[in-house]
C-alpha positions, 0 to 999 in steps of 0.5 A: 701573547703580543696581540693581547698586549696590543689590545689591552695596551690600547684599551688602557691608553684610551681609558687614561686619555679619556680621563680629566687628568686632575693630577697630571704628573701621576697620570702622565706616567701612566700614559707614558707607560701605556704608550711606550709598552704599546709601541715596544710590543709593536716593534717586538711583534714586527721583529718576529712577523718580518723574520728579523728574529732569524737574522739577529743572533739574540737569545729571544727567550731571554729577551722576551722574559726581560721585556715582559718582566720590565713591562710588568714592573712598569704597568704595576707601578702605573696601576698603583699611581692610577689607583692612587689618583682614583682614590682621591676622587672625594677630595675637593678640586679647589681647597679655598673655594666654597663650591663642593666640586670634587677632583673626579666627577662620577663618570670620570671616577668610573673611567679611572676605575676601569683604567686602574683595572 
C-alpha cells in the first residue's frame, strides 16, 4: 500500500508541477497536499522498514487508519480544486485584452485532466 502511495503521489506531484499554474492559490494547495502526503508516507514507510514500529508503543492499526483517512480527505479536496481549475480552461487569460488566449492551452488542459484523475 505504501509503495503505491509513493508511485501515485510522485505522479501527481510531477503532473501538477508541469502545469502552468494559472490560479496559484488553488494549485498551490494541490501541490502542498501531494508533496506533504508523499513525504509523510516516506516517513511512515521508513518507520516500518527500519523496525521502529516494534520499539514505539503505538496502535499502528489506528495510526494507519488515521493517516489514510486524513490523506483521503486532503487528496479529495485537492482533486476538487484541481478539477475546478481544469474546468476554467475556456475562460480568457486577460479579460481586458483583445486576444483570445485561454487560461490553459490544449497541452496544459490535458496535463491538468491527468493530474485531476
